[in-house]
C-alpha positions in Angstrom: 1.1 17.0 -83.9 4.1 14.7 -83.1 6.4 13.0 -85.5 7.0 9.3 -85.9 10.6 8.2 -85.4 12.4 7.0 -88.5 13.3 3.3 -88.6 14.3 0.9 -91.3 11.1 -1.2 -91.1 8.5 1.3 -89.9 6.9 3.7 -92.4 3.6 5.5 -91.9 1.0 6.8 -94.3 -1.5 9.5 -93.2 -5.1 9.0 -94.5 -8.4 10.0 -93.1 -7.0 11.1 -89.8 -5.3 7.8 -89.0 -1.6 6.8 -89.1 -1.5 3.7 -91.2 1.4 1.3 -90.7 3.4 0.5 -93.9 2.0 -2.7 -95.5 -1.5 -2.5 -94.0 -4.1 -3.8 -96.3 -7.2 -3.8 -94.1 -8.6 -2.1 -91.0 -10.8 -3.7 -88.4 -13.9 -2.0 -87.0 -12.0 -1.4 -83.7 -9.1 0.3 -85.5 -6.7 -2.6 -85.6 -4.6 -2.6 -88.8 -4.2 -5.9 -90.7 -2.0 -7.1 -93.6 -2.9 -10.0 -95.9 -0.2 -11.2 -98.2 -0.8 -14.4 -100.1 -3.5 -15.5 -97.7 -1.3 -15.0 -94.6 -2.8 -12.6 -92.1 -0.9 -10.4 -89.7 -2.0 -7.6 -87.4 -0.2 -4.5 -86.2 1.0 -4.1 -82.7 2.5 -0.8 -81.5 4.9 -2.8 -79.4 6.0 -5.6 -81.7 5.1 -4.5 -85.2 3.5 -7.1 -87.5 2.3 -10.2 -85.6 1.1 -13.4 -87.1 -2.6 -14.4 -86.8 -3.1 -18.0 -85.8 -6.9 -18.3 -85.8 -9.4 -19.4 -88.4 -9.9 -17.2 -91.4 -13.6 -17.5 -92.1 -16.5 -15.2 -92.9 -16.9 -14.2 -89.2 -13.2 -13.1 -89.2 -13.6 -11.2 -92.4 -16.9 -9.5 -91.6 -15.3 -6.7 -89.5 -12.4 -6.0 -91.8 -12.4 -3.3 -94.5 -9.9 -3.2 -97.3 -7.9 0.0 -97.1 -7.6 0.3 -100.9 -11.3 0.6 -101.3 -11.7 3.0 -98.3 -9.0 5.5 -99.3 -8.8 5.2 -103.0 
């Protein structure tokens, strides 16, 4: 198993066999990590870090997201 490089803004948590980016609040069915803070949604990119979501947040958007706190509590 490899190690994750230390950086000031990147921290990882290990849970259920997945490396979870620091700040992740949700996971999508395809494995994409999401953060929702005060209703603002961002998704995790291995290249860019947290990226802003510019689409509509409706039930269709929310249907394939699972809250991490409920999955790994």
